[in-house]
N, CA, C and O atoms as a Tinker XYZ file with bonds, in Angstrom:
   276  protein
     1  N     15.519000  -37.294000  -10.083000    73     2
     2  CA    15.167000  -35.879000   -9.865000    64     1     3
     3  C     16.816000  -34.972000  -10.712000    63     2     4     5
     4  O     17.934000  -35.321000  -11.091000    81     3
     5  N     16.113000  -33.877000  -10.652000    73     3     6
     6  CA    17.116000  -32.829000  -11.366000    64     5     7
     7  C     17.892000  -31.896000  -10.353000    63     6     8     9
     8  O     18.318000  -30.774000  -10.628000    81     7
     9  N     18.026000  -32.645000   -8.938000    73     7    10
    10  CA    18.686000  -31.765000   -7.926000    64     9    11
    11  C     20.009000  -32.012000   -7.975000    63    10    12    13
    12  O     20.517000  -31.238000   -7.164000    81    11
    13  N     20.895000  -32.707000   -8.514000    73    11    14
    14  CA    22.226000  -32.877000   -8.588000    64    13    15
    15  C     22.525000  -31.954000   -9.777000    63    14    16    17
    16  O     21.960000  -31.737000  -10.849000    81    15
    17  N     23.490000  -31.554000   -9.253000    73    15    18
    18  CA    24.539000  -29.892000  -10.099000    64    17    19
    19  C     25.398000  -30.829000  -10.700000    63    18    20    21
    20  O     25.785000  -31.860000  -10.151000    81    19
    21  N     25.745000  -30.388000  -12.047000    73    19    22
    22  CA    26.955000  -30.543000  -12.589000    64    21    23
    23  C     28.295000  -29.911000  -12.126000    63    22    24    25
    24  O     28.146000  -28.748000  -11.749000    81    23
    25  N     29.519000  -30.363000  -12.061000    73    23    26
    26  CA    30.592000  -29.708000  -11.647000    64    25    27
    27  C     30.573000  -28.549000  -12.443000    63    26    28    29
    28  O     30.190000  -28.493000  -13.612000    81    27
    29  N     31.190000  -27.233000  -11.461000    73    27    30
    30  CA    30.733000  -26.073000  -12.349000    64    29    31
    31  C     30.094000  -24.980000  -12.023000    63    30    32    33
    32  O     30.482000  -23.861000  -11.688000    81    31
    33  N     28.533000  -25.693000  -12.236000    73    31    34
    34  CA    27.482000  -25.218000  -12.227000    64    33    35
    35  C     27.088000  -24.682000  -10.811000    63    34    36    37
    36  O     27.321000  -25.297000   -9.771000    81    35
    37  N     26.458000  -23.450000  -10.888000    73    35    38
    38  CA    25.796000  -22.922000   -9.847000    64    37    39
    39  C     24.516000  -23.430000   -9.558000    63    38    40    41
    40  O     24.084000  -24.156000  -10.454000    81    39
    41  N     23.579000  -23.238000   -8.337000    73    39    42
    42  CA    22.500000  -23.336000   -8.217000    64    41    43
    43  C     21.544000  -22.294000   -9.282000    63    42    44    45
    44  O     21.802000  -21.105000   -9.469000    81    43
    45  N     20.469000  -23.002000   -9.875000    73    43    46
    46  CA    19.429000  -21.932000  -10.368000    64    45    47
    47  C     19.014000  -20.836000   -9.743000    63    46    48    49
    48  O     18.914000  -20.793000   -8.517000    81    47
    49  N     18.734000  -19.852000  -10.514000    73    47    50
    50  CA    17.950000  -18.956000   -9.629000    64    49    51
    51  C     16.390000  -19.416000   -9.375000    63    50    52    53
    52  O     15.713000  -20.246000   -9.983000    81    51
    53  N     16.043000  -18.515000   -8.174000    73    51    54
    54  CA    14.727000  -18.832000   -7.933000    64    53    55
    55  C     13.308000  -18.475000   -8.905000    63    54    56    57
    56  O     12.203000  -19.013000   -8.970000    81    55
    57  N     13.787000  -17.563000   -9.451000    73    55    58
    58  CA    13.117000  -16.998000  -10.313000    64    57    59
    59  C     12.986000  -17.857000  -11.837000    63    58    60    61
    60  O     12.059000  -17.633000  -12.616000    81    59
    61  N     13.857000  -18.667000  -12.055000    73    59    62
    62  CA    13.725000  -19.662000  -13.221000    64    61    63
    63  C     12.930000  -20.778000  -12.849000    63    62    64    65
    64  O     12.781000  -21.756000  -13.582000    81    63
    65  N     12.391000  -20.647000  -11.670000    73    63    66
    66  CA    11.446000  -21.968000  -11.030000    64    65    67
    67  C     10.067000  -21.080000  -10.663000    63    66    68    69
    68  O      9.200000  -21.713000  -10.062000    81    67
    69  N      9.880000  -20.146000  -10.867000    73    67    70
    70  CA     8.798000  -19.193000  -10.339000    64    69    71
    71  C      8.634000  -19.197000   -8.768000    63    70    72    73
    72  O      7.519000  -19.108000   -8.255000    81    71
    73  N      9.763000  -19.302000   -8.047000    73    71    74
    74  CA     9.713000  -19.243000   -6.686000    64    73    75
    75  C     10.693000  -18.317000   -5.765000    63    74    76    77
    76  O     11.468000  -18.471000   -4.820000    81    75
    77  N     10.241000  -17.345000   -6.533000    73    75    78
    78  CA    10.909000  -15.786000   -5.699000    64    77    79
    79  C     10.126000  -15.730000   -4.396000    63    78    80    81
    80  O      9.081000  -16.297000   -4.079000    81    79
    81  N     10.970000  -14.832000   -3.678000    73    79    82
    82  CA    10.220000  -14.131000   -2.193000    64    81    83
    83  C      9.785000  -13.086000   -2.504000    63    82    84    85
    84  O     10.201000  -12.586000   -3.548000    81    83
    85  N      9.050000  -12.569000   -1.915000    73    83    86
    86  CA     8.149000  -11.158000   -2.062000    64    85    87
    87  C      9.232000   -9.838000   -1.892000    63    86    88    89
    88  O      9.622000   -8.960000   -2.662000    81    87
    89  N      9.504000  -10.186000   -0.451000    73    87    90
    90  CA    10.242000   -9.198000    0.274000    64    89    91
    91  C     11.697000   -9.112000    0.179000    63    90    92    93
    92  O     12.288000   -8.314000    0.906000    81    91
    93  N     12.359000   -9.878000   -0.674000    73    91    94
    94  CA    13.638000   -9.792000   -1.569000    64    93    95
    95  C     13.611000   -9.073000   -2.582000    63    94    96    97
    96  O     14.710000   -8.703000   -2.995000    81    95
    97  N     12.705000   -8.742000   -3.135000    73    95    98
    98  CA    12.157000   -7.937000   -4.391000    64    97    99
    99  C     11.742000   -6.842000   -4.287000    63    98   100   101
   100  O     10.936000   -6.309000   -5.050000    81    99
   101  N     12.252000   -6.356000   -3.302000    73    99   102
   102  CA    11.292000   -5.123000   -2.573000    64   101   103
   103  C     11.878000   -3.841000   -3.572000    63   102   104   105
   104  O     11.056000   -3.014000   -3.969000    81   103
   105  N     13.386000   -3.703000   -3.979000    73   103   106
   106  CA    13.786000   -2.830000   -4.713000    64   105   107
   107  C     13.353000   -2.283000   -6.363000    63   106   108   109
   108  O     13.590000   -1.239000   -6.971000    81   107
   109  N     12.550000   -3.650000   -6.748000    73   107   110
   110  CA    12.216000   -3.153000   -7.885000    64   109   111
   111  C     10.786000   -3.226000   -8.029000    63   110   112   113
   112  O     10.242000   -3.649000   -9.049000    81   111
   113  N     10.003000   -2.697000   -6.717000    73   111   114
   114  CA     8.572000   -2.797000   -6.879000    64   113   115
   115  C      7.922000   -1.822000   -8.011000    63   114   116   117
   116  O      6.772000   -2.085000   -8.362000    81   115
   117  N      8.668000   -0.579000   -8.674000    73   115   118
   118  CA     8.249000   -0.157000   -9.661000    64   117   119
   119  C      8.655000    0.065000  -10.986000    63   118   120   121
   120  O      8.478000    1.061000  -11.688000    81   119
   121  N      9.402000   -1.330000  -11.317000    73   119   122
   122  CA     9.631000   -1.743000  -12.458000    64   121   123
   123  C      8.615000   -2.390000  -13.275000    63   122   124   125
   124  O      7.788000   -2.968000  -12.570000    81   123
   125  N      8.409000   -2.481000  -14.470000    73   123   126
   126  CA     7.352000   -3.195000  -15.297000    64   125   127
   127  C      7.753000   -4.680000  -15.028000    63   126   128   129
   128  O      6.953000   -5.320000  -14.345000    81   127
   129  N      8.740000   -5.244000  -15.413000    73   127   130
   130  CA     9.139000   -6.699000  -15.332000    64   129   131
   131  C      8.572000   -7.405000  -13.748000    63   130   132   133
   132  O      8.359000   -8.591000  -13.494000    81   131
   133  N      8.450000   -6.354000  -12.966000    73   131   134
   134  CA     8.093000   -7.016000  -11.815000    64   133   135
   135  C      6.726000   -7.649000  -11.703000    63   134   136   137
   136  O      6.469000   -8.662000  -11.053000    81   135
   137  N      6.039000   -7.065000  -12.281000    73   135   138
   138  CA     4.328000   -7.102000  -12.377000    64   137   139
   139  C      4.295000   -8.399000  -13.492000    63   138   140   141
   140  O      3.173000   -8.829000  -13.761000    81   139
   141  N      5.339000   -8.970000  -14.080000    73   139   142
   142  CA     4.877000   -9.977000  -15.036000    64   141   143
   143  C      5.038000  -11.079000  -14.445000    63   142   144   145
   144  O      6.092000  -11.478000  -13.949000    81   143
   145  N      3.576000  -11.862000  -14.472000    73   143   146
   146  CA     3.636000  -13.320000  -13.572000    64   145   147
   147  C      3.723000  -12.983000  -12.160000    63   146   148   149
   148  O      4.331000  -13.709000  -11.373000    81   147
   149  N      3.092000  -11.823000  -11.782000    73   147   150
   150  CA     3.279000  -11.632000  -10.494000    64   149   151
   151  C      2.829000  -12.589000   -9.267000    63   150   152   153
   152  O      3.506000  -13.042000   -8.344000    81   151
   153  N      1.310000  -12.759000   -9.606000    73   151   154
   154  CA     0.716000  -13.919000   -8.683000    64   153   155
   155  C      1.149000  -15.510000   -9.163000    63   154   156   157
   156  O      0.910000  -16.319000   -8.267000    81   155
   157  N      1.573000  -15.943000  -10.052000    73   155   158
   158  CA     2.274000  -16.934000  -10.120000    64   157   159
   159  C      3.572000  -17.139000   -9.393000    63   158   160   161
   160  O      3.796000  -18.076000   -8.626000    81   159
   161  N      4.398000  -16.186000   -9.702000    73   159   162
   162  CA     5.821000  -16.387000   -8.725000    64   161   163
   163  C      5.737000  -16.217000   -7.345000    63   162   164   165
   164  O      6.542000  -16.762000   -6.589000    81   163
   165  N      4.613000  -15.337000   -6.862000    73   163   166
   166  CA     4.686000  -15.361000   -5.448000    64   165   167
   167  C      3.720000  -15.707000   -4.882000    63   166   168   169
   168  O      3.225000  -15.169000   -3.892000    81   167
   169  N      3.207000  -16.992000   -5.657000    73   167   170
   170  CA     1.615000  -17.614000   -4.861000    64   169   171
   171  C      2.215000  -18.064000   -3.686000    63   170   172   173
   172  O      1.494000  -17.584000   -2.811000    81   171
   173  N      3.028000  -18.647000   -3.183000    73   171   174
   174  CA     3.084000  -19.340000   -1.809000    64   173   175
   175  C      3.384000  -18.096000   -1.069000    63   174   176   177
   176  O      3.412000  -18.518000    0.087000    81   175
   177  N      3.622000  -16.845000   -1.007000    73   175   178
   178  CA     3.744000  -15.526000   -0.329000    64   177   179
   179  C      2.550000  -15.154000    0.137000    63   178   180   181
   180  O      2.341000  -14.689000    1.257000    81   179
   181  N      1.586000  -15.393000   -0.894000    73   179   182
   182  CA     0.160000  -14.372000   -1.331000    64   181   183
   183  C     -0.802000  -15.559000   -0.446000    63   182   184   185
   184  O     -1.513000  -15.091000    0.443000    81   183
   185  N     -0.832000  -16.734000   -0.620000    73   183   186
   186  CA    -1.337000  -18.062000    0.290000    64   185   187
   187  C     -0.776000  -17.640000    1.786000    63   186   188   189
   188  O     -1.653000  -17.383000    2.611000    81   187
   189  N      0.428000  -17.555000    2.163000    73   187   190
   190  CA     0.705000  -17.758000    3.354000    64   189   191
   191  C      0.355000  -16.326000    4.271000    63   190   192   193
   192  O      0.451000  -16.324000    5.499000    81   191
   193  N     -0.037000  -15.197000    3.527000    73   191   194
   194  CA    -0.434000  -13.994000    4.083000    64   193   195
   195  C     -1.706000  -14.072000    4.420000    63   194   196   197
   196  O     -2.077000  -13.518000    5.455000    81   195
   197  N     -2.551000  -14.729000    3.662000    73   195   198
   198  CA    -4.219000  -14.882000    4.031000    64   197   199
   199  C     -4.215000  -16.092000    5.180000    63   198   200   201
   200  O     -5.078000  -16.095000    6.058000    81   199
   201  N     -3.282000  -17.020000    5.120000    73   199   202
   202  CA    -3.318000  -18.070000    6.167000    64   201   203
   203  C     -2.976000  -17.281000    7.456000    63   202   204   205
   204  O     -3.662000  -17.402000    8.471000    81   203
   205  N     -2.101000  -16.626000    7.398000    73   203   206
   206  CA    -1.759000  -16.051000    8.784000    64   205   207
   207  C     -2.845000  -14.959000    9.242000    63   206   208   209
   208  O     -3.055000  -14.853000   10.451000    81   207
   209  N     -3.468000  -14.232000    8.440000    73   207   210
   210  CA    -4.459000  -13.177000    8.592000    64   209   211
   211  C     -5.805000  -14.313000    9.185000    63   210   212   213
   212  O     -6.455000  -14.085000   10.206000    81   211
   213  N     -5.966000  -15.281000    8.467000    73   211   214
   214  CA    -7.058000  -16.446000    8.896000    64   213   215
   215  C     -6.730000  -16.627000   10.547000    63   214   216   217
   216  O     -7.610000  -16.380000   11.371000    81   215
   217  N     -5.655000  -16.990000   10.871000    73   215   218
   218  CA    -4.760000  -17.485000   11.971000    64   217   219
   219  C     -4.997000  -16.101000   13.229000    63   218   220   221
   220  O     -5.316000  -16.353000   14.391000    81   219
   221  N     -4.844000  -15.143000   12.883000    73   219   222
   222  CA    -5.225000  -14.079000   13.564000    64   221   223
   223  C     -6.537000  -13.472000   13.944000    63   222   224   225
   224  O     -6.786000  -13.001000   15.054000    81   223
   225  N     -7.651000  -13.544000   12.555000    73   223   226
   226  CA    -9.051000  -13.715000   12.836000    64   225   227
   227  C     -9.566000  -14.839000   13.993000    63   226   228   229
   228  O    -10.618000  -14.740000   14.626000    81   227
   229  N     -8.695000  -15.797000   14.104000    73   227   230
   230  CA    -9.290000  -17.061000   14.857000    64   229   231
   231  C     -8.956000  -16.819000   16.149000    63   230   232   233
   232  O     -9.682000  -17.151000   17.085000    81   231
   233  N     -7.847000  -16.231000   16.282000    73   231   234
   234  CA    -7.122000  -16.059000   17.624000    64   233   235
   235  C     -8.136000  -14.740000   18.210000    63   234   236   237
   236  O     -8.334000  -14.684000   19.424000    81   235
   237  N     -8.704000  -13.790000   17.377000    73   235   238
   238  CA    -9.274000  -12.658000   18.187000    64   237   239
   239  C    -10.581000  -13.264000   18.218000    63   238   240   241
   240  O    -11.225000  -12.935000   19.214000    81   239
   241  N    -11.160000  -14.044000   17.436000    73   239   242
   242  CA   -12.336000  -14.673000   17.521000    64   241   243
   243  C    -12.599000  -15.675000   19.051000    63   242   244   245
   244  O    -13.688000  -15.774000   19.617000    81   243
   245  N    -11.130000  -16.434000   19.559000    73   243   246
   246  CA   -11.054000  -17.129000   20.502000    64   245   247
   247  C    -11.106000  -16.057000   21.955000    63   246   248   249
   248  O    -11.801000  -16.249000   22.953000    81   247
   249  N    -10.371000  -15.170000   21.766000    73   247   250
   250  CA   -10.528000  -13.916000   22.765000    64   249   251
   251  C    -11.823000  -13.514000   23.166000    63   250   252   253
   252  O    -12.291000  -13.274000   24.279000    81   251
   253  N    -12.324000  -13.490000   21.978000    73   251   254
   254  CA   -14.187000  -12.756000   21.959000    64   253   255
   255  C    -14.722000  -13.887000   22.917000    63   254   256   257
   256  O    -15.132000  -13.720000   24.065000    81   255
   257  N    -14.641000  -15.016000   22.250000    73   255   258
   258  CA   -15.178000  -16.011000   23.209000    64   257   259
   259  C    -15.187000  -16.251000   24.716000    63   258   260   261
   260  O    -16.096000  -16.604000   25.466000    81   259
   261  N    -13.540000  -15.872000   24.999000    73   259   262
   262  CA   -13.182000  -15.941000   26.399000    64   261   263
   263  C    -13.904000  -14.845000   27.191000    63   262   264   265
   264  O    -14.316000  -15.044000   28.334000    81   263
   265  N    -14.037000  -13.736000   26.572000    73   263   266
   266  CA   -14.664000  -12.475000   27.323000    64   265   267
   267  C    -15.827000  -12.913000   27.415000    63   266   268   269
   268  O    -16.284000  -12.642000   28.526000    81   267
   269  N    -16.640000  -13.549000   26.678000    73   267   270
   270  CA   -17.998000  -13.417000   26.718000    64   269   271
   271  C    -18.253000  -14.320000   28.017000    63   270   272   273
   272  O    -19.253000  -13.954000   28.635000    81   271
   273  N    -17.725000  -15.181000   28.455000    73   271   274
   274  CA   -17.967000  -15.860000   29.745000    64   273   275
   275  C    -17.555000  -15.608000   31.060000    63   274   276
   276  O    -17.911000  -16.354000   31.973000    81   275
């Protein structure tokens, strides 16, 4: 693997590996460069968002089932 850093090198930026975090990029929402490859760069955030809302829907459904009894 290429996880080994050479002496004097810093860690690579997340943007170089298309693993940027959505909330850490808030200050550039209106810039044109922010929207280039947006869904590819923030795929993990977007998938997590929908999984979380699916879980919320599941909890509401379980609560509704409990109320029906």
